[in-house]
N, C-alpha and C positions, 0 to 999 in steps of 0.2 A: 565474756559471760562466765561467771564462776561455775565450775563443775561441782555437781552434787553427788555424793556417794553414800550409800547405805551398806553397812556390813552387819550381818547377823552374828550373834554370839560374840560380840566385840568388846565385852567388858574385861576380858583377860586373854592371855595366851596369844595364839596366832591371830585371832581376830583383832585383838587390841593392837598388836604390832602392825597389822595391815592398816588399821585406822590411823595409827601414828605416822606411818610412812606416807600414806596418801595426804594427810594433813600437811606434812613437811613439803609435799610437792605442790601445795597451794590449793588442794581440793577441800571443799566444805564437806566435812565428815559427819555422818549421823551414825552414832553407836546404837545398834540394836541389842537389847538385853532383856532377859526375862525379869530381872530385878531392877526396879526403878532407881534405887539408891546407888547400886553398883554401876548401873549404866551412866548415871549422871556424874559419878566420880570419875569414871573412865573418860567420858566426854570432856570434862574439865581439864584432865591431864593432857589431852591432845588439842585443846582449843576448839572443840567441835560441839555438836548437839547430841542429844540422846532421845530415844523413843523406846517405850516398853513394847517388846515384841517376843512372843513365844511362838516358835514355828510350829508347835504341836497344836496350837489353839487358833482356829479360823477366826474367831471373834477378835482376838488380840492382833492377828495379822491385818485384818480389815481396819481396825482402829488405827494401827500404825500407818497404814497407807493413807488413811484419811488425814492423819496428822501431817504427813509429809506433803500431801496435796495442799493443805491449808498454809503451810510454811513456805513452800517453794514452787508448787504447781507443776513440778516435773522431777524426774530422777535420771541422772546420766550414767551412774555406775551402780550395779547391784552385785555384791559379793555374798554368795550363799556359803557362809563359813560354818554356821552352827551344825554340830554333829555330836553323836554319842557313840560310846563303845561300852555297853553295860555287860557284855558277855564275858565268861571265863574262857580263855583259849583252850581248845580241845574239848569243850563241853557243848552239848546241844540243849538249848533252852528256848522253847517256843515263845514264851513271853518276852524274853530278851530280844529275840529275832524280830518279833512284831514291833516292839518299841523302837528298835534300831531302824527298821524300814520306815516307820512313821516319821521319825525325825530326819533321817538322812536322805530320804527320797521324797516321800509325800510332803514333808515340810518345805523342801525346795520348790515343789510345784505350787504349794499354797502361797508362798511368798512371791514367786515369780508371777503367778496369775494375778494376785492382788495389786502388784506394783506395775504390771504391764501397761496400763493406760498412762502412767507417769513416764515410763521408759519410752513409750511411743512419742511423747512430746519432746524428747531429746533429739538433737541433731546428730548425735553419734553415741548412741547407748551401747553399753557393754555389760554383759553378765558373766561372772566368773563363778564356777562351781568348784569348791574345794573338795577334791577327790583323793584317791590314794592308789599307788601301784599295787597295794594289797588286793584291789578289786580287778586287776588285770587278769583276764582269763588265760592269756599267754603265759604269764608268770606263774599263776597257780598250777598250771599243767606241766611246767618245765622243771624237771628235777635239778637242772643246773642253776635255776634261779634262786637267789637268797630268800625269796618269798615262798618257795615251794613248801617248806616245813611249817609255815604259819597257818594255822587252821582256826579261824574265827568266823564261822559260816555266815552269821547274820551281818556282821560288819562288812565282810568281803562281798557278800551278795548285794548289800546296799550300795557299795561303791561301784560295783559292776553295773548295777541298775542306773546309778547316777551318770556313769559314762555314756550309757545308751541314751538316757534322757537328754544329755547334753547334745548329742548328734541330732535328735529329734527337734529340740528347741532351736538349734541353729538353723534348721530348715524352716521350721514353723514361724519363727519370729523375725526372719530376715526383713530388713537389713541390720537389725540388732546383731552384734557379734556375741556369740555364746561359746565359751570354752571351759574345759575342765583342767585343773592343774593339780599336780601332786607336789606338795611343798617339801616332801621328804620325811624322814624320821625326826620328829621334833620334840624338844624338851617341854612338854605340856602335861596337863593333868588328864588328858584323854585316856591314856592307858596307864593307870597307877602302877608303880613298881618299875616302870621302864624309863623314867625321867633321867636317871643317871647314865643309862646306856645310850640314849639318843645322842647323835653327834651334832645336831643342829639346834641353835637357839631359835626362839620364836622370831626374833628380829632377822636372823639369816634366812629362815624359811619364808618369811613374809615377802621377800623380794620378788619371788616368782609370781605370787598372787598380784602384787602391785603392777608388775610388768604387763600382765595380761589384762588388768583392769584399765590400764592407760594405753592400750593398743592404738596405733594410728590407723588411718583409713585403709592402708595396705595390709593390715594385720590379718591373721587367719581367723576362721570361725569353724566350729564343730570339731575342734581338735582336743587332744589330751596331752598336756605338756608337763615336763619336769623342769628342774632348774636349768639344765643345759640342752635338753633335746625333747623331741616328741617321744611319747611313751607308747608302747604297744598296748592296744586295747585288751 
């Protein structure tokens, strides 16, 4: 039986590379994107499908779930990749923090809740939440950590909350396996101005996302993983 995967925010960057690599692995990929044209173009490039999906809009999310239900009747893999970083580092911006939490945390809940009935119909459902070590409380508090000097309160709080949410979902949704992954510092448009400094291409970073999307029956759940190891919460 063909494996069906949905990736949010998959028309470019890390999401697109995740979709491409899953498609290369024989998975039927559904590209979730806010823009219908860009989503369709990305889907065509990976030989998959597309669905209009804005994680900030409950109506859009519900419509996307209904569309996947109509096409496939189930969902095997959900990659919650869509995220934003609208803040200026070192600045406090209440509107930016609110927007970040809505997309990076509440958006994950919206999508997971809407697609849960379809995930329940899979024999081996997997959920991967794309997080960041920038949200690790251990690293934020450790002067020896390379992340200690990075201060982006809303984004870091959103990823810390996403990590906590991952643990809760792993317990709540069992036997569905739910994990968070940190793809590393990636050359994407998420943090403008840092593309040239980032050491990883989107294709390189997507490998860890794909690895945990394709976990076998003995794989972990409720964990936070980087490319080579478990990451401290």
